[in-house]
N, C-alpha and C positions, 0 to 999 in steps of 0.2 A: 467359523462356526457353521454346523449343519443344522437344518430345520427339514426333518423328514429325509427327502432325497435330494434337497437344494442345498448347494454350498452358498452361504451369506458372507460375502466380504465385508468386514467393518469399513464404515466410510468415515473419514475425517469429517468433524463435525465442528462448526464454528458457531458459538453462541449467538443469539440474535441481539445480543448487547455487547457493547463494547465500553469499558470504563476507561476514561483518559482524564489525568489530573490537568487542570487548567494551566499548569507550568509548561506542560508539554504541548498543549494547543498553542500557547504563545511561541515556543520554540519553532513548531512546524509553520505557524503563520510568518515569521520572520524570516525563516529559512527560505521557505518556497517563495516569497515574496521577492527575497533577494535575488533569485534567478531570473525575475521577469525582465525582458519578454520571453525568455525561453522557460522550458518546463523545469522545475525544481523537483528534487526527489530526495526522499529519506526512508530509511528503514525502521519498521515498528517492532521492538523488542518486549518481551514479558512473558505473562502466562496466559493461557487460553481465557480470552473475556477481558484481559487487563494489559494495557500498554503499560510497562514499567520503565521503558527508555525509549527515547527518539534519537535515532542516529543519522545527523544530516550527512547527505552524500553529495559528491558533485555528479552532474549530468555527464556521463561518458558516452552519450550515444553519437556515433559516427555513421554516416550513409554508406550503405554497401556499393551504392552506385554514387559517385560524386555528381554525375550530371542530374539526378533525381531531384529536380529543383523545389517540388512541393513538399518534400521530406526534409525537416532540419530540426534541431533541438526546440524549436518553438512549438512543434506537436509530436516530439518523439522524447522518451527518456530511457536512459540505461544505466544500471549500476555496474561499475567494475567489478569482475568476478574476485579479484584480489581482496577489494574491500568488503565484499560479500563473505567470503571465508573468514575474514578477521572478526567481523560482527557476529558470525556465527559461532566461533571460538570463545568470544567474548561472552555470549550467551550461555554457552555450556558451562562456563566457570561459575556461573551464577543460577545454574538450573532453570535457565529461561529458554525460550525459543524463538526463533524468526518467525513473527506472527504475519507479516506481510510488508506493504510499503506505503507510503504517501507519496502524491506527487500532484502537481498543478497542471491545470487546463487554462493557459492564458487566454484563448480565444474560445473555448468550447464550452460543452455542458459538464456537469459534474458525474454523468454517467461513464462507466468504463467504455473505452474503445476495444475493437477487436485487437488491436495491437497490446492494449492493456491487459486483456485476457489471456494473450499468448503467453506472457511470462508467468502467470500464476499457477497456482496449484489448489487442489480441492481443499476447503477450509481456509485459504489465505484470506487476509483482511486487506482492504483496499480504501484508503481515505483520498479523496480528490478535492483539491481547492480550485474551485472555478473564479474567474475574475470577469467573466463576461456571460452571465451575471455574477456578481460576488456571492458566492455560496459554498458550502460544504457537502461533500456526498460521502456517505460511509457504506461500505459493501463488504459482504464476504461470499467467497465464490464456491459454488456448489456443482456437483455432477461430476462427470469424467474428465480427465485432463484435455482430451482433445475436443470437449463441448461444454467448458466451463460457462456456467450462468451466474450473473451477479444477483444476488440476493440483498435487500436493503437491511442495513444493520443499524439499530438505534445506538446512538452515541451519547454516552452519559459523561458529563463533565462534573468532576469532584473537586474539592479544595478551593484554595484562592486562585487568583489569576484570571483577569480579564483582558481580552485583546485591546491594545491601545493603553494599557496602564503599566 
């Protein structure tokens, strides 16, 4: 799009509100907790602003350097690229899109780490389940690919379904 002599590139925009049915919150809670003490992960699929499906994944992270003792699945996660491709194809069949990912921070805060930001893209949604303290963080990523910034995302839970029931 042009404005005068400036070329304005459209930016992917994530809405400041994410709607999630209570059922999917329970699926996320159980899936992410089952990976403890390691980080758990899942893909978030649906339409912009609305999670239609949660795709649980195995944490496929492996250290580049096996001697790096400070890095492990307890503080890193990765989604297998083949699983990512299958989930994206499944989305396309339903006219949905990959919105982002959910993962847990077993020992850290619910804010995205630099490593978390490195896998994201502008407009991606990120849900983080923290266990120390017990909390949820909801974020969308804004800015340019090489300098993404997490923005607080309001999480609206709909329908039936409460954790622990």
